[in-house]
C-alpha positions, -999 to +999 in steps of 0.1 A: +848+259+336+817+242+340+787+267+324+755+240+317+740+226+349+707+206+345+687+192+380+656+167+379+631+171+408+614+144+429+579+156+415+594+157+376+604+195+375+635+200+352+659+226+357+684+240+334+712+269+343+737+285+318+762+307+333+773+333+312+802+352+333+806+386+327+766+395+325+749+421+358+719+404+349+701+372+344+672+354+325+647+331+344+620+314+331+593+291+336+582+270+305+553+250+303+541+220+280+510+238+264+499+258+237+472+255+199+490+222+196+479+205+228+440+225+227+409+206+215+387+222+186+365+229+212+395+250+235+414+263+211+427+292+231+431+286+263+469+279+268+472+317+253+439+329+278+456+315+303+491+331+303+467+365+304+449+352+332+480+346+354+490+384+357+457+393+364+462+385+405+466+361+430+457+350+461+481+371+478+492+401+448+470+421+425+479+428+384+492+461+396+514+449+431+527+422+402+537+452+380+547+477+405+574+448+425+594+441+393+594+480+384+606+485+419+641+462+412+640+475+376+636+444+356+612+431+336+582+406+336+563+393+305+550+356+289+543+344+256+522+317+239+533+293+213+518+262+195+539+241+221+549+261+250+530+288+273+567+304+288+564+330+316+596+353+321+620+382+340+647+394+334+669+412+368+700+419+380+717+392+392+709+400+430+671+399+424+667+364+406+647+354+437+621+382+433+617+361+399+611+328+415+587+346+437+568+362+414+560+339+391+553+309+413+528+330+426+513+335+396+519+299+386+505+285+416+481+315+432+463+330+406+429+337+410+407+338+379+385+361+392+352+364+373+355+404+367+389+396+360+377+370+337+355+388+318+376+420+311+405+398+297+377+380+275+378+416+260+414+421+256+418+386+239+388+394+212+406+427+209+438+406+198+422+387+179+407+409+159+441+429+159+458+400+141+439+396+113+453+432+107+482+418+100+479+397+067+516+384+064+507+366+101+477+355+084+496+338+054+517+323+083+483+309+098+474+297+068+499+278+055+499+256+086+466+249+075+480+239+041+503+217+054+492+207+083+453+199+079+425+200+104+447+192+127+456+211+163+490+221+149+468+239+119+456+262+147+458+297+158+475+300+189+449+328+207+421+308+196+386+316+179+362+345+189+336+322+197+354+297+222+370+328+242+335+343+245+324+308+256+348+304+277+338+299+314+362+301+340+355+262+356+369+249+317+399+273+317+412+268+353+402+224+345+423+235+315+451+246+333+451+222+362+450+195+331+487+211+316+503+227+344+520+199+364+555+193+375+564+170+350+553+194+322+571+221+336+607+234+332+630+262+350+653+282+326+684+304+339+707+323+319+733+349+331+756+357+362+738+337+391+749+306+411+737+272+407+737+263+442+715+291+451+693+287+420+687+251+432+675+265+466+649+289+451+635+264+428+631+243+460+614+268+478+589+284+453+580+253+433+590+218+438+577+224+475+544+233+463+542+205+443+534+177+466+498+175+457+504+171+420+503+147+396+530+132+383+519+119+354+536+127+322+516+147+295+509+128+267+528+143+233+504+151+203+519+126+175+530+141+145+509+146+123+506+137+084+522+160+056+495+175+036+499+197+007+468+216+000+459+255-010+444+276+013+432+313+008+417+343+021+405+374+005+414+408+024+411+442+010+448+452+015+480+466-005+496+433-011+494+399-021+507+376+008+522+339-004+539+313+013+547+278+004+558+256+028+572+217+026+581+188+048+611+196+069+626+186+097+620+177+132+637+195+160+670+171+171+674+158+138+708+160+132+698+172+093+684+208+109+718+223+104+719+216+067+680+225+065+690+260+078+723+262+061+699+256+029+672+281+040+703+308+040+713+299+007+676+302-005+664+329+012+682+338+044+696+371+036+704+403+011+728+379-007+703+347-009+688+336-041+651+345-036+661+383-026+685+389-054+661+380-079+625+385-066+641+422-046+670+432-061+672+426-100+632+427-107+618+444-077+592+424-070+588+427-035+600+443-002+600+413+018+608+376+007+627+348+033+629+313+040+630+297+072+624+264+089+600+257+114+607+232+140+587+211+161+590+181+185+582+155+162+577+171+124+583+211+106+585+224+072+608+246+057+584+275+044+592+306+017+571+341+019+569+367-002+547+401-003+545+415-037+513+442-054+488+420-066+497+435-103+531+414-101+516+382-093+519+369-128+552+380-130+563+367-096+548+333-094+569+320-124+601+337-114+596+323-080+589+286-098+628+290-114+644+299-089+629+272-071+638+245-098+670+258-102+680+255-063+665+215-069+687+206-101+716+231-096+718+231-058+744+260-053+775+270-051+807+268-029+803+304-023+772+303-016+774+274+006+803+294+026+786+325+027+751+305+040+773+280+064+791+314+081+755+333+079+744+307+100+769+302+123+774+341+128+742+345+138+741+318+165+769+331+179+753+363+177+720+354+194+747+336+226+747+375+237+712+374+249+707+359+283+671+363+268+681+344+239+698+316+257+674+314+282+647+302+260+672+282+237+681+259+269+648+255+283+625+248+257+651+222+244+651+207+276+607+208+278+603+194+242+633+170+239+638+159+276+674+161+270+703+180+271+711+214+247+748+229+241+753+262+224+782+247+215+774+212+202+753+232+177+784+258+163+798+221+160+771+209+141+771+235+121+808+237+110+805+200+103+780+202+075+794+191+049+778+207+012+768+168+007+747+172+033+733+204+024+725+188-011+707+156+004+688+181+029+676+199-006+667+167-021+643+154+008+630+181+017+627+200-017+619+170-044+584+160-027+547+179-033+544+217-010+512+232+007+505+268-003+486+299+011+473+333-003+463+362+017+452+399-003+426+406-029+405+383-051+428+393-083+430+372-114+460+353-111+459+341-073+451+312-077+488+306-096+501+302-064+486+265-055+509+257-093+539+263-075+562+228-070 
């Protein structure tokens, strides 16, 4: 039975649907190709600001109306902004899918950006920026992006800067929205129990019919940045020292991503991983230690993170370096490979039980790569990955220089993080 459906409309709008028989619900999302990666330094934070503002009222609905209408059908509505995507989504019983289309279409096309709401939401986002600074682990992830991407948009924070939000005017934010909320830069994505013909009818009624006066030009995609090997740090009066190192990796869709993900699992992907065992279980130097790949349309990196007591730094850094050297030189055992591979397959399969996860995966891939994504092809790619593939990925990723970052108190030894290779 066919379960994956795609359609490209005349305006350039794209649609993807993953049918999931047996569910009573459906997840519906509208993805727009914009985020901090697309912003100039002056407008950094605008994509996230717009995400907030679309919920603050339209020409026919107040912010309360939007909330009440989704609550009235027992559904959920929300949104998120990343470095390269803004997504608005609903999750409802299948019979209420049209309500999701109606609400998000109204927000997409008819948000008023009323001056009072505009100024009020500024205050909310300024609070969010302050809140983010109180989470040192997240600050460390932000800083490592600066270390590996330098002074490029990919290093910018998603929430932007306090100054940019404070100085933003309704006119500049509206103009930014008009530049990116275009049919060629928008993907409708759906996962769950629904009918494809009905979905296409809703998409035509609530989106395609409104795009007649919109530009059909495609958004200029950002160039891949040059990788850096910088060390950045931020002193904060917190209890732990937070460290990250990052190596240049593979982009989304690269056939080597499966091998890289298995390598990440072996190194720091679970309780049996090298770093978890060496740093936490055997030496008690951390509660949280892990590694993971970050993938973008034309670049990516592998990050290793650890949070520890400042008194452990001078012992932890050599231990981390020792484990990295061993990983590069000796690779892994057959048992580690089998566990890392099984873990990736299992996690991929488990994720498919969530219509929200599936909706995001299919939509994001179509938006960023303009091609179809298949869960089965993803699983098959992992299953076909060999030990040699993973060793080659380790050589390619960990064979060069890395970037590094530190967040915590100014203590003796913090600069040792810069020396990790």
